C-alpha positions, -999 to 999 in steps of 0.1 A, spaced: 127 39 802 92 43 782 99 83 785 134 78 769 119 55 742 95 81 733 118 108 729 144 88 711 112 81 687 102 117 686 141 125 674 138 101 646 106 116 634 118 150 632 149 138 617 129 121 591 105 149 584 138 172 579 148 151 553 116 147 536 114 189 534 148 193 520 141 168 493 110 182 484 121 215 482 149 204 462 176 218 481 213 208 473 226 194 507 259 201 491 252 236 496 255 229 534 289 228 549 309 196 539 316 172 568 341 146 560 327 106 559 348 83 576 373 68 558 371 32 553 388 12 580 384 -20 561 409 -18 534 409 -52 518 439 -76 517 457 -80 483 445 -114 480 404 -99 484 412 -70 463 397 -87 428 365 -89 450 364 -53 458 339 -29 434 353 -10 404 352 22 421 342 32 459 339 65 474 358 64 505 355 96 519 339 128 509 333 167 520 371 175 518 382 207 507 402 203 477 428 172 486 461 177 472 480 148 481 473 112 501 500 89 522 496 57 533 507 51 571 522 14 582 490 6 596 469 15 567 452 46 575 460 78 553 473 112 560 456 136 535 466 173 529 437 199 521 454 231 502 435 254 527 464 239 552 449 209 568 465 175 575 438 152 581 445 114 597 415 97 579 387 120 586 399 139 614 419 170 612 455 166 629 475 196 619 470 231 603 497 246 590 494 283 600 521 296 575 507 283 546 492 302 521 464 290 497 465 313 465 456 304 431 470 269 427 495 272 460 486 263 495 497 229 513 506 204 483 525 174 488 530 150 515 556 119 518 565 95 547 604 88 554 614 57 542 624 50 580 588 64 594 584 35 616 615 43 633 622 83 631 581 92 622 589 121 599 567 132 579 576 156 549 552 186 533 555 208 505 535 245 509 531 279 497 540 307 519 545 345 519 579 358 531 581 390 553 585 409 522 554 398 508 569 375 481 551 340 473 576 312 478 573 272 484 591 252 510 596 219 519 591 210 560 598 180 581 575 173 609 573 143 633 539 123 637 535 115 672 501 108 693 482 113 660 496 147 656 522 166 636 547 185 656 580 202 652 581 216 622 616 220 606 617 239 571 646 215 552 644 238 517 634 273 516 625 300 493 619 280 461 602 307 438 564 307 439 536 322 424 496 321 423 501 295 397 528 268 385 544 257 421 549 220 413 543 208 448 550 166 448 573 155 471 583 116 471 611 90 481 629 75 453 643 36 456 678 55 460 664 69 497 663 106 486 635 130 486 624 137 451 606 176 448 587 187 420 588 227 416 571 250 387 584 277 370 565 304 391 553 317 361 587 330 349 594 306 323 631 311 316 638 303 353 632 265 344 664 268 320 681 281 351 701 252 369 711 276 399 672 284 402 651 262 423 620 270 399 608 244 369 630 219 385 626 184 403 650 183 427 669 157 449 678 161 483 685 139 519 663 140 546 677 173 559 676 192 527 710 188 516 718 180 480 720 144 473 752 129 468 759 124 428 739 156 419 747 170 385 753 205 393 764 208 428 732 218 444 697 204 446 686 203 409 685 168 394 669 178 360 657 212 347 636 227 320 600 214 334 574 238 332 547 229 364 556 190 373 529 173 393 533 138 392 562 113 398 568 79 401 593 50 397 588 17 375 600 -17 387 634 -10 373 636 21 396 634 45 364 618 80 371 587 93 352 570 123 357 538 143 345 537 180 340 516 206 327 520 222 291 504 259 285 468 268 290 447 298 289 450 313 252 469 283 245 464 251 255 477 209 253 512 198 253 508 183 285 538 157 288 546 123 305 584 120 306 612 98 316 635 115 335 673 112 336 696 130 358 709 159 346 687 164 316 668 194 300 631 188 294 632 221 271 609 242 289 602 270 276 622 267 241 603 234 230 573 217 240 553 188 234 571 167 202 596 197 191 633 192 193 667 212 199 696 198 204 705 191 241 669 187 251 645 157 257 609 153 243 583 135 264 573 97 257 537 110 256 522 145 249 484 156 247 490 176 214 473 212 211 437 201 206 433 183 236 447 190 277 451 167 302 466 190 329 482 162 345 485 160 381 494 127 404 513 97 389 516 58 399 530 28 389 513 -8 395 518 -38 378 535 -25 345 511 2 342 513 41 349 483 58 358 481 97 361 453 114 368 437 147 347 425 181 360 412 197 333 412 164 314 387 152 341 398 115 337 422 86 349 449 79 321 464 48 320 499 45 300 515 12 288 547 12 275 562 -2 240 597 2 238 600 42 232 562 45 225 532 49 245 498 33 247 471 56 265 441 50 277 412 71 292 389 59 321 361 77 338 360 108 318 341 135 331 325 108 355 342 126 388 353 158 378 384 173 381 414 143 398 443 155 414 463 128 431 467 89 426 482 64 450 489 27 453 477 17 485 488 -14 506 460 -33 492 471 -30 455 440 -4 446 442 30 432 432 59 453 420 93 438 415 126 448 389 150 432 399 188 435 361 204 423 364 227 448 398 243 438 380 271 420 382 260 387 358 227 391 321 221 396 315 206 427 285 179 431 271 168 465 299 152 488 329 169 468 358 163 475 363 129 477 388 103 479 378 71 456 392 38 456 395 19 421 398 -16 417 426 -17 387 416 -52 375 377 -41 368 395 -9 348 
């Protein structure tokens, strides 16, 4: 017994010396392989949410987390762009056909509305066809025994590229699956209603065009550049965020209200430009600023979307046809990718500082819980 105690004390002393040495040498712990910390299993109930801190890191050491989906028991499924799906901190699936290239890779995730009965999970990812072309697809898998199994392709051959892959998947209040796709760096395809690029698609659980789609195919709306955020308000209206031009140009990121069959203008118009038969956004960043908007969520009459280049959480309140915009956490957490409302009524954000365009800090990438009452 005494021998075991001595051994334990020795281990603790050695560990303490090791930490002291690293700190004394100014060695950046973030340069070591990132090991995720366990996600908090104590998700506060809605009645206790007001007492939660304004911000709380609940997971770290992730590698470019792209999307979150909450399971009925309050645990999380999280996609990492490299192809891993995690259940909280634990990897439960590696999508072998997923191809991480530029902005592409394993992107969106969504649970079936009837998940408690069928256990279906939907994923959007980038892949290479046999000829080497970069494409995107949506697959359906089954969640069983804390694993994802039985991959079934439901939408194939969505045009892809190193950039502009879209990638968000969410079920709408009508029970159909909505899919955002980018123009795959071919702007004219966004205006072609026979192409799956630069669109919001609407399909059933098997990937078939939803009844009532305006063009007799999967297309719900068109003229989009690179949409990465969709959500619905309390009345069931669909809203979207998408990236404007970048690189030598910048700005004209958009926040849109989406209506079935409408043309949102890319590449013919951008920002507040107008053209007959095309829709201008409710709000846009202008040409001197950029949001690079990604995830989008709706909570208590307000919209929240994340900014990558903008490095902020943006809050939108609508007043008729106009929008009031507030900015939170500017530069505090770096690049932000997803935002989702949790079962506790809190906002959950993912950082994207390890995506090749950010400056990773110790612990990146993270999932951060935000108390909206304290914004």
